[in-house]
N, C-alpha and C positions, 0 to 999 in steps of 0.2 A: 408461737408458733401453733397454726390449728391443729385441730385433732385429730384432721382424715388426715396427715401428713405423716402420722405415724403405721399407719396402713398401711397406707400406698407405697415405698419407697419399694416392698415387695410382692407387691404385688403389680396387676399390667393396668398398663393407662389407663383413665378415664378422664371418657367425654362422653358427656351424656348427651338425648336427645332424647325426649320425647314428643313418643309421637301419641294423638288420639284417634280412637277407631273401636268402630263397633258396640258405640253408649261407651268404655270403660277408656276413665284415667289411671293414670299411676299414682294420686293418689287424692287423697281429701282430707283434708280438716275441717273440723265439730269442735266447734268449743275448740279447748286444750290441746286437742287427738285431732292424730294423724294419721290414716289410715290408709297405708301404703300397698299396694298390690301386687303380691307374687312375683318375683323377682329370680330368675338362672342366673347362671353364668357364663352368658354374654357377652360378647363385645357392644356398649353402646351406640356405637356410627350402624355399624352393618344389621346390626342384628344375630350375628352368626357365635354357633357355641364355643365355648372355649371348653368343655366340655362335654363330650357325649359316650354313651352306654350305660348302662346297669352296676352299680356299687358289688359288688362282689361275687361278679362275671368279668365285664368285658372293662374292668375300671380297679384298682385295689380300696381297702379304706382310706389310704393315705389319700390318692388322686380326690375324693369323694368327702375328704378332708377340704384336701383341698378348694376341690368347689364352691366345698358353703363356706367358705373363709372369701370366695370369690361374691358370694351373693351381698358377703354381709359390708365388702368395699360396695356395691355397688347402689343396697339397699342406704350404705351411711349418703355416700355422692348423692345422690335424688334425696336426700332430708335435707343438704348442705345447699340442694340446687336448689332447692322451694326457700329455702328456712333464713340462703343469706349469710349463713353459719351454722358449726354446729354446738356454738355454744349457746343456744337461743336451744336451745334442747335443753328439757330437764332432762330426759331421762326413754329408755326404750323401756315399755312393759311390759308385752305379748307378742311374742316371737311362734311360725305356725310354718311348720317346713313338710314337705316331701321331699321320700329321695327315692330313687327311682333305683333298687337292688333288684337281685337278683333273687328267685325262690329259695326261702329257709334261710335268706340274710335278718341277721336279729342286731347286729348293730346302728339301727338305725340313731340309735343317740347320741357313738364317738365317730357319725359325718355332723351331724346337727353341733357335734362340739364345734367343728374348724366355726363355725359362724356365730356361738357362744361366745367363745374365747376373744375372736375378734375385733366383736364390741366391748366386749369387759376390757380391751387393750385401749384399745381407743378412748372409747365413753371413761374408763374407768367406776364405779361405785353409779353414774348415770347408764352404763350398759349390761347391768344387770335385769335380769327379766324372767318373765313368765316364758313356756316353752314345752311346742308339741310341735313331739315328729312322729309322722307317721312313714310306712313302708308303702310303696305300691310299684307297681310292674312296666308302668312308662307315661311318661311325659312329655312334653311339647319340643316343637323346637328342633330336630335331629335325638329326640330322647333323650334331652338335655336330665341327668343327676341328679340334680336339685334345687328345689324352689319354694321360692322364702315369703310370706310377708310378713310387715309385723304391722303393728298401733306406736303410735311413738306420742309421747308430750311435752307439748313446748311449754315455756312459760309465758305465763297474762304479758 
């Protein structure tokens, strides 16, 4: 069974449609590293947000966690689409996430756990990664709650 199926069961349907615009690409491979641009919890066909608002204001911590989980599924889907299979993935090296949060909200790490827990569940030890999470007061596309980028390593 392909490893991504373990996480897709309880998540939104994924169908990736890659677009290149304004000189930005969704991912770039340099040697054995893949740099994946930031992804939010958005429908990959329509681009519509699956979640909108600030965690700690319009959204609960649990909803923020779920939004970060969706980011993990979408990012893993992008890697799977590029590589053909997640079995070629050596692991996730680093994740950087922005959490759109209310003034005074300090549980950014718990929101980001939605991403980290999901990636570790799917990839097991290959999903363990270094991580930075940062709170902000706005994000694009209708004020999405989370945007996450990753650096992944592939087997030679």
